[in-house]
C-alpha atoms as an extended CHARMM CRD file, in Angstrom:
* protein
*
       302  EXT
         1         1  MET       CA             74.9120000000      142.9970000000       92.6850000000  PROA      1               0.0000000000
         2         2  GLU       CA             72.8820000000      141.1610000000       95.2850000000  PROA      2               0.0000000000
         3         3  ASN       CA             73.3170000000      140.0140000000       98.8420000000  PROA      3               0.0000000000
         4         4  ALA       CA             75.5760000000      137.0350000000       99.2980000000  PROA      4               0.0000000000
         5         5  PRO       CA             74.0500000000      133.6880000000      100.2730000000  PROA      5               0.0000000000
         6         6  SER       CA             73.3640000000      133.2200000000      103.9600000000  PROA      6               0.0000000000
         7         7  GLY       CA             75.4830000000      130.7790000000      105.9220000000  PROA      7               0.0000000000
         8         8  GLY       CA             77.9850000000      132.9030000000      107.8230000000  PROA      8               0.0000000000
         9         9  VAL       CA             80.2050000000      134.0000000000      104.9370000000  PROA      9               0.0000000000
        10        10  LEU       CA             82.9660000000      136.3000000000      106.2050000000  PROA      10              0.0000000000
        11        11  CYS       CA             85.6140000000      138.1850000000      104.2890000000  PROA      11              0.0000000000
        12        12  PRO       CA             88.8290000000      136.1080000000      104.4120000000  PROA      12              0.0000000000
        13        13  ILE       CA             90.8910000000      139.3020000000      104.6480000000  PROA      13              0.0000000000
        14        14  CYS       CA             89.1520000000      141.5510000000      107.2030000000  PROA      14              0.0000000000
        15        15  GLY       CA             86.5450000000      139.1930000000      108.7040000000  PROA      15              0.0000000000
        16        16  SER       CA             83.5930000000      141.4430000000      107.8590000000  PROA      16              0.0000000000
        17        17  ASP       CA             80.1480000000      139.9490000000      107.2260000000  PROA      17              0.0000000000
        18        18  LEU       CA             79.2220000000      142.8300000000      104.8850000000  PROA      18              0.0000000000
        19        19  ILE       CA             79.3450000000      140.6500000000      101.7930000000  PROA      19              0.0000000000
        20        20  ARG       CA             77.8330000000      141.1830000000       98.3510000000  PROA      20              0.0000000000
        21        21  MET       CA             77.5090000000      138.9550000000       95.3060000000  PROA      21              0.0000000000
        22        22  GLN       CA             79.5140000000      140.1890000000       92.3160000000  PROA      22              0.0000000000
        23        23  TYR       CA             78.9960000000      137.3170000000       89.8720000000  PROA      23              0.0000000000
        24        24  HSD       CA             76.5980000000      134.4250000000       90.3500000000  PROA      24              0.0000000000
        25        25  PHE       CA             77.1260000000      131.2610000000       88.2900000000  PROA      25              0.0000000000
        26        26  ASN       CA             74.6090000000      128.8630000000       89.8710000000  PROA      26              0.0000000000
        27        27  GLN       CA             77.4710000000      126.9930000000       91.4680000000  PROA      27              0.0000000000
        28        28  PRO       CA             76.2600000000      123.6060000000       92.7550000000  PROA      28              0.0000000000
        29        29  ARG       CA             76.8810000000      123.0680000000       96.4580000000  PROA      29              0.0000000000
        30        30  GLU       CA             77.5620000000      119.3620000000       95.9800000000  PROA      30              0.0000000000
        31        31  ARG       CA             80.1070000000      118.6030000000       93.2810000000  PROA      31              0.0000000000
        32        32  THR       CA             83.1080000000      116.3740000000       92.7500000000  PROA      32              0.0000000000
        33        33  ILE       CA             86.4640000000      118.1240000000       92.5650000000  PROA      33              0.0000000000
        34        34  GLY       CA             89.6920000000      116.2810000000       91.8190000000  PROA      34              0.0000000000
        35        35  TYR       CA             93.3170000000      117.3210000000       91.6680000000  PROA      35              0.0000000000
        36        36  LYS       CA             93.0600000000      118.1290000000       87.9300000000  PROA      36              0.0000000000
        37        37  THR       CA             91.0920000000      121.2590000000       88.8570000000  PROA      37              0.0000000000
        38        38  TYR       CA             94.2140000000      122.5630000000       90.6200000000  PROA      38              0.0000000000
        39        39  ALA       CA             96.7900000000      121.7600000000       87.9510000000  PROA      39              0.0000000000
        40        40  CYS       CA             98.4770000000      124.8130000000       86.4060000000  PROA      40              0.0000000000
        41        41  SER       CA             97.5370000000      123.8110000000       82.8620000000  PROA      41              0.0000000000
        42        42  ASN       CA             93.8710000000      123.0890000000       83.5600000000  PROA      42              0.0000000000
        43        43  THR       CA             91.3940000000      124.4480000000       81.0050000000  PROA      43              0.0000000000
        44        44  GLU       CA             88.2060000000      123.7360000000       82.9310000000  PROA      44              0.0000000000
        45        45  THR       CA             85.3920000000      126.2250000000       82.3420000000  PROA      45              0.0000000000
        46        46  SER       CA             83.4880000000      125.8530000000       85.6350000000  PROA      46              0.0000000000
        47        47  LYS       CA             83.2660000000      129.2180000000       87.4130000000  PROA      47              0.0000000000
        48        48  PRO       CA             82.7330000000      129.8790000000       91.1320000000  PROA      48              0.0000000000
        49        49  ASP       CA             80.4650000000      132.5690000000       92.5210000000  PROA      49              0.0000000000
        50        50  VAL       CA             82.4830000000      135.7240000000       93.1610000000  PROA      50              0.0000000000
        51        51  LEU       CA             81.7060000000      137.7210000000       96.3170000000  PROA      51              0.0000000000
        52        52  SER       CA             82.9630000000      141.1000000000       97.4780000000  PROA      52              0.0000000000
        53        53  CYS       CA             83.4810000000      142.6890000000      100.8730000000  PROA      53              0.0000000000
        54        54  THR       CA             81.9230000000      146.1330000000      101.2370000000  PROA      54              0.0000000000
        55        55  ASN       CA             84.2730000000      146.8620000000      104.1420000000  PROA      55              0.0000000000
        56        56  CYS       CA             87.6940000000      146.2810000000      102.5090000000  PROA      56              0.0000000000
        57        57  ASP       CA             86.6700000000      145.7810000000       98.8390000000  PROA      57              0.0000000000
        58        58  HSD       CA             88.3100000000      142.3550000000       98.5900000000  PROA      58              0.0000000000
        59        59  TRP       CA             86.8000000000      139.9330000000       96.0480000000  PROA      59              0.0000000000
        60        60  PHE       CA             86.8340000000      136.1810000000       96.6090000000  PROA      60              0.0000000000
        61        61  SER       CA             85.0150000000      132.9880000000       95.7040000000  PROA      61              0.0000000000
        62        62  ASN       CA             82.4680000000      131.6710000000       98.1930000000  PROA      62              0.0000000000
        63        63  PRO       CA             84.4040000000      130.0500000000      101.0780000000  PROA      63              0.0000000000
        64        64  LEU       CA             81.4600000000      127.7090000000      101.6950000000  PROA      64              0.0000000000
        65        65  PHE       CA             82.5080000000      125.9040000000       98.5150000000  PROA      65              0.0000000000
        66        66  TRP       CA             86.2610000000      125.7390000000       99.1430000000  PROA      66              0.0000000000
        67        67  PRO       CA             87.3200000000      122.0690000000       99.3570000000  PROA      67              0.0000000000
        68        68  LYS       CA             88.0410000000      120.9220000000      102.8880000000  PROA      68              0.0000000000
        69        69  ASP       CA             90.9010000000      118.8320000000      101.4920000000  PROA      69              0.0000000000
        70        70  LEU       CA             92.3810000000      121.6450000000       99.3770000000  PROA      70              0.0000000000
        71        71  GLU       CA             95.9330000000      121.0690000000      100.5970000000  PROA      71              0.0000000000
        72        72  SER       CA             95.7030000000      117.3410000000       99.7990000000  PROA      72              0.0000000000
        73        73  LEU       CA             94.4250000000      118.1050000000       96.3070000000  PROA      73              0.0000000000
        74        74  TYR       CA             97.4780000000      120.2500000000       95.6020000000  PROA      74              0.0000000000
        75        75  GLN       CA             99.7060000000      117.4970000000       96.9350000000  PROA      75              0.0000000000
        76        76  GLU       CA             98.1180000000      115.0470000000       94.4810000000  PROA      76              0.0000000000
        77        77  VAL       CA             98.4680000000      117.2830000000       91.4090000000  PROA      77              0.0000000000
        78        78  VAL       CA             99.9180000000      115.6070000000       88.3270000000  PROA      78              0.0000000000
        79        79  ASP       CA            100.1820000000      117.9230000000       85.3300000000  PROA      79              0.0000000000
        80        80  HSD       CA            101.6020000000      116.2980000000       82.1980000000  PROA      80              0.0000000000
        81        81  GLU       CA            100.1870000000      119.0610000000       79.9830000000  PROA      81              0.0000000000
        82        82  TYR       CA            102.3910000000      121.5510000000       81.8310000000  PROA      82              0.0000000000
        83        83  ILE       CA            105.4710000000      119.6430000000       80.6930000000  PROA      83              0.0000000000
        84        84  LYS       CA            104.2330000000      119.8840000000       77.0950000000  PROA      84              0.0000000000
        85        85  MET       CA            104.1780000000      123.6650000000       77.5830000000  PROA      85              0.0000000000
        86        86  LYS       CA            107.8210000000      123.6640000000       78.6680000000  PROA      86              0.0000000000
        87        87  THR       CA            109.0240000000      126.0850000000       75.9820000000  PROA      87              0.0000000000
        88        88  SER       CA            106.5120000000      128.7980000000       76.8390000000  PROA      88              0.0000000000
        89        89  LYS       CA            106.9360000000      128.2950000000       80.5930000000  PROA      89              0.0000000000
        90        90  GLU       CA            110.7260000000      128.5760000000       80.3280000000  PROA      90              0.0000000000
        91        91  LYS       CA            110.3430000000      131.8650000000       78.4420000000  PROA      91              0.0000000000
        92        92  THR       CA            107.9760000000      133.1630000000       81.1110000000  PROA      92              0.0000000000
        93        93  PHE       CA            110.3170000000      132.3340000000       83.9720000000  PROA      93              0.0000000000
        94        94  THR       CA            113.4570000000      133.4950000000       82.1720000000  PROA      94              0.0000000000
        95        95  LYS       CA            111.8060000000      136.9130000000       81.8970000000  PROA      95              0.0000000000
        96        96  SER       CA            110.7120000000      136.7500000000       85.5540000000  PROA      96              0.0000000000
        97        97  ALA       CA            114.2580000000      135.8220000000       86.5670000000  PROA      97              0.0000000000
        98        98  LYS       CA            115.6690000000      138.8940000000       84.8220000000  PROA      98              0.0000000000
        99        99  ILE       CA            113.1840000000      141.1610000000       86.6240000000  PROA      99              0.0000000000
       100       100  SER       CA            114.0430000000      139.5950000000       89.9900000000  PROA      100             0.0000000000
       101       101  ASN       CA            117.7980000000      139.5990000000       89.4530000000  PROA      101             0.0000000000
       102       102  LYS       CA            117.8300000000      143.3120000000       88.5480000000  PROA      102             0.0000000000
       103       103  LEU       CA            116.7300000000      144.1500000000       92.0920000000  PROA      103             0.0000000000
       104       104  PHE       CA            120.2280000000      143.2330000000       93.3290000000  PROA      104             0.0000000000
       105       105  ASP       CA            123.8190000000      144.1230000000       92.5470000000  PROA      105             0.0000000000
       106       106  SER       CA            124.8610000000      140.5110000000       93.0010000000  PROA      106             0.0000000000
       107       107  ALA       CA            123.2720000000      137.0950000000       93.4440000000  PROA      107             0.0000000000
       108       108  GLY       CA            122.2910000000      135.8710000000       96.8950000000  PROA      108             0.0000000000
       109       109  THR       CA            119.9160000000      133.3930000000       98.4990000000  PROA      109             0.0000000000
       110       110  LEU       CA            116.4170000000      132.7250000000       97.2010000000  PROA      110             0.0000000000
       111       111  ILE       CA            113.2910000000      130.9570000000       98.4230000000  PROA      111             0.0000000000
       112       112  GLU       CA            110.4980000000      130.3270000000       95.9340000000  PROA      112             0.0000000000
       113       113  ILE       CA            107.0530000000      129.5870000000       97.3460000000  PROA      113             0.0000000000
       114       114  GLY       CA            105.2090000000      127.3270000000       94.9210000000  PROA      114             0.0000000000
       115       115  SER       CA            108.1710000000      126.2240000000       92.8230000000  PROA      115             0.0000000000
       116       116  TYR       CA            106.2420000000      123.5410000000       90.8890000000  PROA      116             0.0000000000
       117       117  THR       CA            108.6900000000      121.7950000000       88.5060000000  PROA      117             0.0000000000
       118       118  GLY       CA            111.5310000000      124.2630000000       89.1130000000  PROA      118             0.0000000000
       119       119  MET       CA            111.3400000000      126.2730000000       85.8950000000  PROA      119             0.0000000000
       120       120  PHE       CA            112.0050000000      129.5720000000       87.7000000000  PROA      120             0.0000000000
       121       121  LEU       CA            114.7010000000      128.1090000000       89.9210000000  PROA      121             0.0000000000
       122       122  SER       CA            116.7280000000      126.9940000000       86.8870000000  PROA      122             0.0000000000
       123       123  PRO       CA            117.4180000000      130.4310000000       85.3620000000  PROA      123             0.0000000000
       124       124  MET       CA            117.9890000000      131.9090000000       88.8300000000  PROA      124             0.0000000000
       125       125  ARG       CA            120.5510000000      129.1900000000       89.5780000000  PROA      125             0.0000000000
       126       126  ASN       CA            122.2260000000      129.9870000000       86.2630000000  PROA      126             0.0000000000
       127       127  LEU       CA            122.4860000000      133.6070000000       87.4380000000  PROA      127             0.0000000000
       128       128  GLY       CA            124.3590000000      132.4520000000       90.5310000000  PROA      128             0.0000000000
       129       129  TRP       CA            121.5760000000      132.3110000000       93.1130000000  PROA      129             0.0000000000
       130       130  GLU       CA            121.4450000000      129.7070000000       95.8950000000  PROA      130             0.0000000000
       131       131  CYS       CA            117.8670000000      128.4450000000       95.6180000000  PROA      131             0.0000000000
       132       132  ILE       CA            115.3410000000      126.5840000000       97.7230000000  PROA      132             0.0000000000
       133       133  GLY       CA            111.8590000000      125.7660000000       96.4630000000  PROA      133             0.0000000000
       134       134  ILE       CA            108.7160000000      125.0050000000       98.4570000000  PROA      134             0.0000000000
       135       135  GLU       CA            106.1060000000      122.8960000000       96.6630000000  PROA      135             0.0000000000
       136       136  PRO       CA            103.1230000000      120.7530000000       97.7710000000  PROA      136             0.0000000000
       137       137  SER       CA            102.8110000000      118.5630000000       94.6370000000  PROA      137             0.0000000000
       138       138  THR       CA            104.6750000000      115.2530000000       94.9720000000  PROA      138             0.0000000000
       139       139  TRP       CA            104.8100000000      114.9290000000       91.1820000000  PROA      139             0.0000000000
       140       140  ALA       CA            106.2270000000      118.4340000000       90.6250000000  PROA      140             0.0000000000
       141       141  THR       CA            108.7040000000      118.0670000000       93.4880000000  PROA      141             0.0000000000
       142       142  GLU       CA            110.1610000000      114.9060000000       91.9740000000  PROA      142             0.0000000000
       143       143  ILE       CA            110.6400000000      116.5830000000       88.5980000000  PROA      143             0.0000000000
       144       144  ALA       CA            112.3370000000      119.6130000000       90.1600000000  PROA      144             0.0000000000
       145       145  ARG       CA            114.6300000000      117.4230000000       92.2400000000  PROA      145             0.0000000000
       146       146  ARG       CA            115.6630000000      115.4960000000       89.1300000000  PROA      146             0.0000000000
       147       147  SER       CA            116.8830000000      118.8540000000       87.7960000000  PROA      147             0.0000000000
       148       148  GLY       CA            119.0910000000      119.1920000000       90.8660000000  PROA      148             0.0000000000
       149       149  HSD       CA            116.9660000000      121.6570000000       92.8440000000  PROA      149             0.0000000000
       150       150  GLU       CA            116.5650000000      121.6510000000       96.6070000000  PROA      150             0.0000000000
       151       151  ILE       CA            112.8240000000      121.3850000000       97.2730000000  PROA      151             0.0000000000
       152       152  ARG       CA            110.9750000000      121.2660000000      100.5840000000  PROA      152             0.0000000000
       153       153  GLN       CA            107.7710000000      119.3620000000       99.8670000000  PROA      153             0.0000000000
       154       154  GLY       CA            104.5910000000      120.4630000000      101.5940000000  PROA      154             0.0000000000
       155       155  THR       CA            102.3420000000      123.4650000000      101.9010000000  PROA      155             0.0000000000
       156       156  PHE       CA            104.0530000000      126.7610000000      102.6220000000  PROA      156             0.0000000000
       157       157  GLU       CA            102.3180000000      126.9690000000      105.9940000000  PROA      157             0.0000000000
       158       158  SER       CA            103.5210000000      123.5330000000      107.0350000000  PROA      158             0.0000000000
       159       159  ILE       CA            107.1130000000      124.1370000000      105.9050000000  PROA      159             0.0000000000
       160       160  VAL       CA            107.3600000000      127.5260000000      107.6430000000  PROA      160             0.0000000000
       161       161  SER       CA            105.9400000000      126.0550000000      110.8500000000  PROA      161             0.0000000000
       162       162  LEU       CA            108.9520000000      123.7130000000      111.0670000000  PROA      162             0.0000000000
       163       163  GLY       CA            111.1400000000      126.7520000000      111.6740000000  PROA      163             0.0000000000
       164       164  ASN       CA            114.2060000000      125.4060000000      109.8920000000  PROA      164             0.0000000000
       165       165  LEU       CA            114.3890000000      127.8070000000      106.9230000000  PROA      165             0.0000000000
       166       166  GLU       CA            117.0610000000      130.4830000000      107.0700000000  PROA      166             0.0000000000
       167       167  LYS       CA            116.1030000000      133.9820000000      105.9630000000  PROA      167             0.0000000000
       168       168  ALA       CA            116.8210000000      134.7310000000      102.3110000000  PROA      168             0.0000000000
       169       169  ASP       CA            117.7120000000      137.7980000000      100.2640000000  PROA      169             0.0000000000
       170       170  LEU       CA            114.8330000000      137.2230000000       97.8680000000  PROA      170             0.0000000000
       171       171  ILE       CA            111.4580000000      135.5580000000       98.4300000000  PROA      171             0.0000000000
       172       172  VAL       CA            109.3410000000      134.9980000000       95.3260000000  PROA      172             0.0000000000
       173       173  SER       CA            105.9030000000      133.5340000000       94.6920000000  PROA      173             0.0000000000
       174       174  TRP       CA            104.5100000000      133.4730000000       91.1830000000  PROA      174             0.0000000000
       175       175  ASP       CA            100.7230000000      133.1640000000       90.8730000000  PROA      175             0.0000000000
       176       176  VAL       CA            100.1960000000      131.4750000000       94.2450000000  PROA      176             0.0000000000
       177       177  VAL       CA             98.5880000000      133.9010000000       96.7210000000  PROA      177             0.0000000000
       178       178  GLU       CA             95.2240000000      133.7910000000       94.9120000000  PROA      178             0.0000000000
       179       179  HSD       CA             95.0910000000      130.0310000000       95.5840000000  PROA      179             0.0000000000
       180       180  VAL       CA             95.5270000000      129.9670000000       99.3690000000  PROA      180             0.0000000000
       181       181  ARG       CA             92.8300000000      130.1140000000      102.0270000000  PROA      181             0.0000000000
       182       182  ASP       CA             94.4190000000      132.9310000000      104.0170000000  PROA      182             0.0000000000
       183       183  PRO       CA             96.4560000000      135.4460000000      101.9460000000  PROA      183             0.0000000000
       184       184  LYS       CA             97.1380000000      137.5480000000      105.0290000000  PROA      184             0.0000000000
       185       185  LYS       CA             98.8480000000      134.6650000000      106.8190000000  PROA      185             0.0000000000
       186       186  PHE       CA            100.6100000000      133.7070000000      103.5900000000  PROA      186             0.0000000000
       187       187  LEU       CA            102.2420000000      137.1410000000      103.2740000000  PROA      187             0.0000000000
       188       188  SER       CA            102.9100000000      137.2960000000      106.9980000000  PROA      188             0.0000000000
       189       189  ASP       CA            104.7100000000      133.9430000000      106.8540000000  PROA      189             0.0000000000
       190       190  ALA       CA            106.6860000000      135.1240000000      103.8130000000  PROA      190             0.0000000000
       191       191  LYS       CA            107.7570000000      138.1940000000      105.7760000000  PROA      191             0.0000000000
       192       192  THR       CA            109.2880000000      135.9850000000      108.4880000000  PROA      192             0.0000000000
       193       193  LEU       CA            111.7290000000      134.6840000000      105.8560000000  PROA      193             0.0000000000
       194       194  MET       CA            112.8810000000      138.1910000000      104.9040000000  PROA      194             0.0000000000
       195       195  LYS       CA            115.9480000000      140.0400000000      106.1130000000  PROA      195             0.0000000000
       196       196  ASP       CA            115.6420000000      143.8010000000      106.5660000000  PROA      196             0.0000000000
       197       197  SER       CA            117.2690000000      144.1850000000      103.1280000000  PROA      197             0.0000000000
       198       198  SER       CA            115.2460000000      141.4580000000      101.4210000000  PROA      198             0.0000000000
       199       199  TYR       CA            112.7220000000      141.8120000000       98.6250000000  PROA      199             0.0000000000
       200       200  LEU       CA            109.4680000000      139.8790000000       98.3620000000  PROA      200             0.0000000000
       201       201  VAL       CA            108.1650000000      139.5030000000       94.8070000000  PROA      201             0.0000000000
       202       202  VAL       CA            104.5990000000      138.2550000000       94.4160000000  PROA      202             0.0000000000
       203       203  SER       CA            102.4540000000      138.0080000000       91.3060000000  PROA      203             0.0000000000
       204       204  THR       CA             98.6810000000      137.7270000000       91.3540000000  PROA      204             0.0000000000
       205       205  LEU       CA             95.5010000000      138.6580000000       89.4990000000  PROA      205             0.0000000000
       206       206  ASP       CA             94.4480000000      142.2780000000       88.9820000000  PROA      206             0.0000000000
       207       207  ARG       CA             90.6720000000      142.5270000000       88.6260000000  PROA      207             0.0000000000
       208       208  SER       CA             90.8970000000      146.3030000000       88.1540000000  PROA      208             0.0000000000
       209       209  SER       CA             92.7800000000      145.9930000000       84.8640000000  PROA      209             0.0000000000
       210       210  LEU       CA             91.0590000000      147.2200000000       81.7090000000  PROA      210             0.0000000000
       211       211  PHE       CA             90.9580000000      143.7170000000       80.2450000000  PROA      211             0.0000000000
       212       212  ALA       CA             89.3560000000      142.2440000000       83.3830000000  PROA      212             0.0000000000
       213       213  LYS       CA             86.7530000000      145.0160000000       83.4250000000  PROA      213             0.0000000000
       214       214  ILE       CA             85.9170000000      144.5360000000       79.7500000000  PROA      214             0.0000000000
       215       215  MET       CA             85.5440000000      140.7760000000       80.2050000000  PROA      215             0.0000000000
       216       216  GLY       CA             83.4860000000      141.1160000000       83.4070000000  PROA      216             0.0000000000
       217       217  ARG       CA             81.9490000000      137.8040000000       84.4040000000  PROA      217             0.0000000000
       218       218  ASN       CA             83.6380000000      136.2010000000       81.3590000000  PROA      218             0.0000000000
       219       219  TRP       CA             87.1450000000      137.0230000000       82.5970000000  PROA      219             0.0000000000
       220       220  PRO       CA             89.1250000000      133.7960000000       81.9720000000  PROA      220             0.0000000000
       221       221  TRP       CA             90.7500000000      133.8590000000       85.4120000000  PROA      221             0.0000000000
       222       222  ILE       CA             87.4640000000      133.3870000000       87.2550000000  PROA      222             0.0000000000
       223       223  ILE       CA             87.9670000000      129.6710000000       87.8000000000  PROA      223             0.0000000000
       224       224  GLU       CA             87.5780000000      127.1630000000       90.6310000000  PROA      224             0.0000000000
       225       225  MET       CA             91.2620000000      127.1350000000       91.5890000000  PROA      225             0.0000000000
       226       226  HSD       CA             91.3370000000      130.9020000000       92.2290000000  PROA      226             0.0000000000
       227       227  LEU       CA             89.9610000000      131.7640000000       95.6510000000  PROA      227             0.0000000000
       228       228  HSD       CA             90.9330000000      135.4610000000       95.6260000000  PROA      228             0.0000000000
       229       229  TYR       CA             90.7410000000      138.3330000000       93.1310000000  PROA      229             0.0000000000
       230       230  PHE       CA             92.9120000000      141.2710000000       94.1230000000  PROA      230             0.0000000000
       231       231  ASP       CA             93.4480000000      144.6590000000       92.5790000000  PROA      231             0.0000000000
       232       232  ILE       CA             96.3800000000      147.0230000000       93.1160000000  PROA      232             0.0000000000
       233       233  ASN       CA             94.7260000000      148.8910000000       95.9710000000  PROA      233             0.0000000000
       234       234  THR       CA             93.5170000000      145.8600000000       97.9410000000  PROA      234             0.0000000000
       235       235  PHE       CA             96.8590000000      144.0970000000       97.5680000000  PROA      235             0.0000000000
       236       236  LYS       CA             98.7800000000      147.2160000000       98.6050000000  PROA      236             0.0000000000
       237       237  SER       CA             96.4640000000      147.7030000000      101.5950000000  PROA      237             0.0000000000
       238       238  LEU       CA             96.9280000000      144.0990000000      102.7130000000  PROA      238             0.0000000000
       239       239  ALA       CA            100.7060000000      144.3320000000      102.3800000000  PROA      239             0.0000000000
       240       240  ASN       CA            100.7840000000      147.6550000000      104.2270000000  PROA      240             0.0000000000
       241       241  SER       CA             98.7970000000      146.1980000000      107.1390000000  PROA      241             0.0000000000
       242       242  LEU       CA            101.5920000000      143.6550000000      107.5720000000  PROA      242             0.0000000000
       243       243  GLY       CA            104.4050000000      146.1910000000      107.4820000000  PROA      243             0.0000000000
       244       244  LEU       CA            105.3060000000      145.5450000000      103.8570000000  PROA      244             0.0000000000
       245       245  GLU       CA            105.9370000000      148.5210000000      101.5760000000  PROA      245             0.0000000000
       246       246  LEU       CA            105.0660000000      148.3330000000       97.8890000000  PROA      246             0.0000000000
       247       247  ILE       CA            108.1880000000      149.4410000000       95.9920000000  PROA      247             0.0000000000
       248       248  LYS       CA            107.0030000000      148.8550000000       92.4330000000  PROA      248             0.0000000000
       249       249  TYR       CA            104.6140000000      146.7890000000       90.3540000000  PROA      249             0.0000000000
       250       250  GLY       CA            104.1500000000      145.8980000000       86.7140000000  PROA      250             0.0000000000
       251       251  THR       CA            102.4610000000      143.5530000000       84.2880000000  PROA      251             0.0000000000
       252       252  HSD       CA            103.5080000000      139.9470000000       84.7890000000  PROA      252             0.0000000000
       253       253  VAL       CA            103.9930000000      138.7340000000       81.2290000000  PROA      253             0.0000000000
       254       254  HSD       CA            103.2680000000      135.0890000000       80.5160000000  PROA      254             0.0000000000
       255       255  TYR       CA            104.2440000000      133.2350000000       77.3880000000  PROA      255             0.0000000000
       256       256  ALA       CA            101.6220000000      130.8250000000       76.0910000000  PROA      256             0.0000000000
       257       257  THR       CA            100.8750000000      128.9670000000       72.9050000000  PROA      257             0.0000000000
       258       258  LEU       CA             98.2620000000      130.4300000000       70.6070000000  PROA      258             0.0000000000
       259       259  SER       CA             96.1320000000      127.3070000000       71.0630000000  PROA      259             0.0000000000
       260       260  TYR       CA             96.1570000000      127.6170000000       74.8650000000  PROA      260             0.0000000000
       261       261  MET       CA             95.3330000000      131.3220000000       74.7180000000  PROA      261             0.0000000000
       262       262  LEU       CA             92.3390000000      130.7440000000       72.4640000000  PROA      262             0.0000000000
       263       263  ARG       CA             91.0420000000      127.9560000000       74.7350000000  PROA      263             0.0000000000
       264       264  LYS       CA             91.2320000000      130.2900000000       77.7460000000  PROA      264             0.0000000000
       265       265  LEU       CA             89.6820000000      133.3080000000       76.0440000000  PROA      265             0.0000000000
       266       266  PHE       CA             86.9590000000      131.4570000000       74.1620000000  PROA      266             0.0000000000
       267       267  PRO       CA             86.2570000000      128.2510000000       76.1260000000  PROA      267             0.0000000000
       268       268  LYS       CA             82.9050000000      127.6570000000       74.4370000000  PROA      268             0.0000000000
       269       269  MET       CA             84.2450000000      128.2240000000       70.9210000000  PROA      269             0.0000000000
       270       270  PRO       CA             86.8410000000      125.7280000000       69.5940000000  PROA      270             0.0000000000
       271       271  LEU       CA             88.6810000000      128.4390000000       67.6350000000  PROA      271             0.0000000000
       272       272  TYR       CA             92.0340000000      126.7950000000       68.3410000000  PROA      272             0.0000000000
       273       273  LYS       CA             91.0080000000      123.9880000000       65.9970000000  PROA      273             0.0000000000
       274       274  LEU       CA             90.8740000000      126.4400000000       63.0910000000  PROA      274             0.0000000000
       275       275  ILE       CA             94.5540000000      127.3420000000       63.1820000000  PROA      275             0.0000000000
       276       276  PRO       CA             97.3590000000      125.1750000000       61.7100000000  PROA      276             0.0000000000
       277       277  THR       CA             99.0480000000      122.9310000000       64.2700000000  PROA      277             0.0000000000
       278       278  PHE       CA            102.4710000000      124.5250000000       63.8670000000  PROA      278             0.0000000000
       279       279  LEU       CA            101.0360000000      128.0030000000       64.5220000000  PROA      279             0.0000000000
       280       280  GLY       CA             99.1630000000      126.7630000000       67.5810000000  PROA      280             0.0000000000
       281       281  LYS       CA            102.4530000000      125.6720000000       69.1590000000  PROA      281             0.0000000000
       282       282  ILE       CA            104.1430000000      129.0570000000       68.8430000000  PROA      282             0.0000000000
       283       283  ALA       CA            104.7320000000      130.7000000000       72.2420000000  PROA      283             0.0000000000
       284       284  ILE       CA            103.7750000000      134.3660000000       72.3190000000  PROA      284             0.0000000000
       285       285  PRO       CA            104.0340000000      136.9370000000       75.1470000000  PROA      285             0.0000000000
       286       286  ILE       CA            100.7240000000      137.8130000000       76.7970000000  PROA      286             0.0000000000
       287       287  GLY       CA            100.6400000000      140.9310000000       78.9260000000  PROA      287             0.0000000000
       288       288  LEU       CA             97.0440000000      142.1100000000       79.1950000000  PROA      288             0.0000000000
       289       289  GLY       CA             97.5940000000      143.7600000000       82.5540000000  PROA      289             0.0000000000
       290       290  ASP       CA             95.2800000000      141.4090000000       84.4480000000  PROA      290             0.0000000000
       291       291  VAL       CA             98.1950000000      139.6890000000       86.1690000000  PROA      291             0.0000000000
       292       292  LYS       CA            100.6100000000      141.9340000000       88.0460000000  PROA      292             0.0000000000
       293       293  TYR       CA            103.8670000000      141.4240000000       89.9130000000  PROA      293             0.0000000000
       294       294  PHE       CA            104.4790000000      143.3590000000       93.1230000000  PROA      294             0.0000000000
       295       295  VAL       CA            107.8820000000      144.1010000000       94.6810000000  PROA      295             0.0000000000
       296       296  LEU       CA            107.7220000000      144.5290000000       98.4550000000  PROA      296             0.0000000000
       297       297  LYS       CA            110.1730000000      145.4070000000      101.2200000000  PROA      297             0.0000000000
       298       298  LYS       CA            109.8740000000      145.5230000000      104.9970000000  PROA      298             0.0000000000
       299       299  ARG       CA            108.7220000000      148.9120000000      106.1840000000  PROA      299             0.0000000000
       300       300  GLU       CA            111.1740000000      150.5840000000      108.5420000000  PROA      300             0.0000000000
       301       301  ASN       CA            110.3900000000      150.5820000000      112.2590000000  PROA      301             0.0000000000
       302       302  TYR       CA            107.4450000000      148.1970000000      111.8590000000  PROA      302             0.0000000000
């Protein structure tokens, strides 16, 4: 490790200036970034420098390089490849829906932060839940609405600031918190939507997993669109500071085609071209432990 670049870099979680460089990738200061970088299905190989805070142990990409128009970029996202992955995505969210539904004896009200095209809302609606999605992408919002879902378009921060969302029994956010500028505010805002009996389910990266440690600087999830790299302890500590108690956690299993998995794991080696087309389209479960889901509740008397 080495000292982080000068320029007033502060930890986005605790505000400390005790910053170290974890992985340096010669990231150019001036570069062109478009909305495709922030699409869910992107397979770009550009990696950001990864810094760490010696005060709270949080890891994050260099904030000096975060796009000033980040929120606009997410609003402009168009992701046709994601639609081609519909089968694997539906399997992922059907499994996630079962995990979420088991937290309750009966269906209730649900708010999903980052609902994209509504593929999690659909199985939850089928289980009897009254659902609202929040999504910045105009393209994704239109697709979800065509499926009959109620979507509030905009960033989570902007939607919450309007103050017209009723509290829900379940708040969920799949693979979103690592993308936002301020995870602490994100979780704090999510807490305002919770009843005392509500659950908050959040999935995010786990850099302390065995797979992430083995891969090191070659970990596939070190990409431009990820601003934060949590582990179980740092996420639990952040949640606890906000009065949120960690009830349970587990591996967040994603389904993906064999072709997509090979492109992510070996971006410089076109191994996916060596397998027959029909095999490349098969969706398989991937649970390497480097993405976790966390179930949170409000802590009593906080």
